[in-house]
N, C-alpha and C positions, 0 to 999 in steps of 0.2 A: 828533690834529692833526699836520699835516706842513707844514713850511716849506722851500721849495726855493730855493736860492741857486745861483750859477754853479758853485761847487766843493763845495758842502755840501748835505746834507739833514738837517734836525733833525726828529725825530718824538717825540711825547709820546702814550703809550698808557695810558689809564685802564682799569682792570679793571671788570668788571661790579660794581655795588654789592652784589650778592648773593654774590659770591665774596670773602669776607673775607680769605682767605690768599693772594690774588693781588696781586702788586706793581704799582705804577705804574712804567712803563718810559720812560726818556728815552734816545734813541739819536741819536748824531751820526755821520753817514757823510761821509767826505771822499775826494775823488779824490787818490790819492797814488801816484806812480810807475807810472801805468797800471793801478792796481788800486784797490780800495775798502778804506779803513781805517775800521772802525767801533768806536765806544766805546759801551758800554751802562752805564746807571746805573739801578739798581732801588731802590725804596723801599717798605717795608711800612708806613710811618708814615701814620696817618690825617691827611689834610690839614686837616680842620676843627679837629682838636686842635692841630695845629701853628700854625694861624692864631690860635687862641684864646691860645696861649702867647705868640705874637709881640705880639698886642694888649696882653696883660698887661704885657709888658716895656716897651712904649711908654708905657703909662699910669703904671706904678709907678716905673720907673727912668729914664724919659726917653730910652730907646734911640731912635736915629734911625730914622725910617720908611724902609723900602726903596723905597717908591713914594710920593713926596710928591704933593700934589694936582696940581701942574703936570704931572708925568709921567703921572698917572692921566688927566688931561684929554687928553693926547696919545695915550695908549693907546686911549681911547674914540673919538677922532677917527679913528685908523687903522682900528679895527674897524668903525666906521660907514662909512668909505670903502670898505672891502673888501666889506661887505654891499651897499652901493649898486651897486658895480661888478658884483657877482655877479648882481644882478637885471636889469642892462642887457645882460649878456652880454659886457662888455668885458674 
């Protein structure tokens, strides 16, 4: 996935599910002094396991949810609008 902004590009690259030793890579590229500055973040952590641990913390210790229902609704609306725009060619 790639998100393009005026001065930045954010990309998230998931490895093939069959390549267990390949990392998920998040890259942020920024325009800086006429050049491109990039930061890479790699993780080998299995996301499903991380989500299960986060859900456990929510239930057991009452840890605050990173994406409350109101934010989740906003996220779904943005994704729906992006999908609809892609279908109309706008």
